[in-house]
C-alpha positions as CSV (number, residue, x, y, z in Angstrom):
1,M,-62.2,15.1,8.9
2,T,-64.7,15.1,6.0
3,R,-64.9,17.3,3.2
4,A,-68.0,19.0,4.1
5,N,-66.5,19.9,7.5
6,S,-63.3,21.4,6.1
7,A,-63.5,25.0,4.6
8,T,-59.8,25.2,4.1
9,F,-59.6,22.2,1.8
10,S,-57.4,22.5,-1.5
11,K,-59.4,21.6,-4.5
12,A,-56.0,21.0,-6.3
13,T,-54.2,18.6,-4.2
14,G,-56.9,17.2,-1.8
15,R,-55.3,18.0,1.2
16,P,-55.8,20.5,3.7
17,A,-54.7,24.0,2.8
18,F,-53.4,25.0,6.0
19,R,-50.8,22.1,5.9
20,R,-49.5,23.8,2.6
21,T,-49.4,27.4,4.2
22,L,-47.7,26.1,7.4
23,G,-45.0,24.3,5.1
24,L,-44.3,27.0,3.0
25,A,-43.9,29.4,6.2
26,L,-41.7,26.7,7.8
27,L,-39.4,26.5,4.6
28,G,-39.2,30.5,4.8
29,V,-38.0,30.3,8.6
30,S,-35.4,27.6,7.4
31,L,-34.2,29.6,4.4
32,V,-33.8,32.9,6.5
33,G,-32.0,31.0,9.2
34,L,-29.6,29.3,6.7
35,S,-28.8,32.5,5.0
36,A,-27.9,34.1,8.3
37,C,-25.3,31.4,8.9
38,G,-23.5,31.9,5.4
39,G,-20.9,34.5,6.5
40,G,-18.0,35.2,4.1
41,A,-15.2,34.2,7.0
42,R,-14.1,30.5,7.0
43,P,-14.6,28.4,10.0
44,R,-11.6,28.5,12.4
45,T,-9.4,25.5,11.8
46,E,-7.3,25.9,14.9
47,L,-10.1,23.7,16.9
48,S,-9.4,20.4,14.7
49,A,-5.8,20.2,16.0
50,A,-6.5,20.5,19.7
51,Q,-10.2,19.9,20.7
52,L,-11.7,18.0,18.2
53,N,-9.6,14.8,18.5
54,T,-10.7,11.8,20.1
55,I,-7.4,10.2,21.2
56,G,-6.2,12.6,23.9
57,V,-3.3,14.0,22.3
58,N,-2.4,16.2,19.2
59,A,-3.6,14.0,16.3
60,Y,-0.9,15.3,13.9
61,L,1.8,14.5,16.3
62,W,0.4,10.9,17.1
63,R,0.1,10.1,13.2
64,A,3.6,11.6,12.6
65,A,5.2,9.8,15.6
66,L,3.7,6.4,14.5
67,D,4.8,7.0,10.9
68,T,8.4,8.0,12.0
69,V,8.9,4.8,14.2
70,S,7.1,2.4,11.8
71,F,10.4,1.0,10.9
72,A,10.5,-0.9,14.4
73,P,8.1,-3.3,15.8
74,L,5.8,-1.6,18.3
75,L,5.3,-3.0,21.8
76,Q,2.8,-0.4,23.0
77,A,0.9,2.3,21.1
78,D,-1.6,4.1,23.8
79,S,-3.3,7.0,22.1
80,S,-5.1,8.6,25.1
81,G,-1.9,8.6,27.1
82,G,0.2,9.5,24.1
83,V,2.8,6.7,24.5
84,I,4.4,4.8,21.8
85,V,7.1,2.2,22.7
86,T,8.9,0.2,20.2
87,D,10.6,-3.2,20.6
88,W,14.4,-3.5,20.0
89,Y,15.6,-2.9,16.3
90,S,18.6,-3.8,14.8
91,N,19.4,-2.5,11.3
92,P,20.3,-5.5,9.0
93,S,23.3,-3.6,7.9
94,N,24.6,-3.3,11.4
95,P,23.3,-6.2,13.4
96,N,25.4,-6.2,16.2
97,E,23.7,-2.8,17.4
98,R,20.1,-2.5,18.4
99,V,17.7,0.5,19.4
100,K,14.6,0.9,21.4
101,L,12.4,4.0,21.3
102,T,10.0,5.7,23.5
103,V,8.0,8.4,21.9
104,T,5.7,10.6,24.6
105,I,3.0,13.3,23.3
106,L,2.7,15.6,26.1
107,D,-0.1,18.0,25.1
108,Q,-3.1,18.4,22.5
109,D,-1.1,21.4,21.1
110,L,1.0,21.0,18.2
111,R,4.3,22.4,20.0
112,A,7.8,21.3,20.0
113,D,7.6,21.2,24.0
114,A,4.4,18.7,23.5
115,L,7.1,15.9,22.4
116,R,9.6,14.0,23.8
117,V,11.8,11.0,22.6
118,A,13.7,8.7,24.5
119,A,16.2,6.2,22.9
120,S,18.0,3.1,24.3
121,R,20.9,1.7,22.5
122,Q,22.6,-1.5,23.0
123,V,25.8,-3.4,21.4
124,N,26.3,-7.0,21.0
125,E,29.7,-7.8,22.7
126,A,30.7,-11.7,22.9
127,G,27.0,-12.6,22.7
128,N,25.6,-10.3,25.3
129,W,23.7,-7.1,24.8
130,V,25.5,-4.2,26.7
131,E,24.3,-0.8,27.0
132,A,25.6,1.8,25.1
133,P,25.2,5.8,25.1
134,V,22.9,7.2,22.3
135,Q,24.1,10.6,20.7
136,A,21.9,13.5,21.8
137,A,21.8,14.4,18.1
138,T,19.9,11.3,17.2
139,V,17.2,11.7,19.5
140,Q,17.1,15.6,18.5
141,K,16.8,14.5,14.8
142,L,14.0,12.1,15.4
143,E,11.9,14.5,17.3
144,D,12.6,17.0,14.3
145,I,11.5,14.5,11.7
146,I,8.3,13.9,13.8
147,L,7.5,17.7,14.0
148,T,8.2,18.6,10.6
149,K,5.7,15.5,9.4
150,A,3.1,16.6,12.1
151,R,3.2,20.2,10.7
152,D,2.9,19.0,7.1
153,L,-0.1,16.9,7.9
154,R,-1.8,19.9,9.5
155,R,-1.1,22.2,6.6
156,Q,-2.5,19.5,4.2
157,A,-5.4,19.2,6.5
158,I,-6.1,22.9,6.4
159,A,-5.6,23.1,2.7
160,S,-8.3,20.7,1.9
C-alpha cells in the first residue's frame, strides 16, 4: 500500500488511520468488559480447599498431617491417595518403646471424618520388640492436632 493509494493515512504517525481507530475501539471494548468484572463481592474461597488442589485430597489436612508426624521418619507419603506412613520412632528419653503411625486422608473436604490416624506401639522386652496396646486417647489427640493445624492453615490462606 502506498501513500498515494491510501486516503486514510495519518499525517502525524505515518500509519494507516483505521488501525488507530480499530485499536481505540478494541481498548474501549476491553475496558467495558473489565468494568463488568469488578463487582464488590469477594470471590468464594471455598473452592481453594477442595476443587483447586492438585494432590487428590484436602491440601490443608495433607500439610497439617505431614507437619504433625514430621518427628518420625517417613516410609511413604502418597498425596494422591492421601496416605502417610511413618517408620518406627523411638523417643530418645524412652528407647524401650517405639511407635509407627499411619495417617489417611479420606476426602477433599476439611472435615473431622475426612481424617483417620492409626498407631502401632511396640515395647522392647529382653531384646525383642513386642506389640503393645495404644491408648485411644493418643490417636484422638493426634487427630485433633492435625485438624487444628489444618483449620489454622485454611484461616491463614483465606485472610491473605
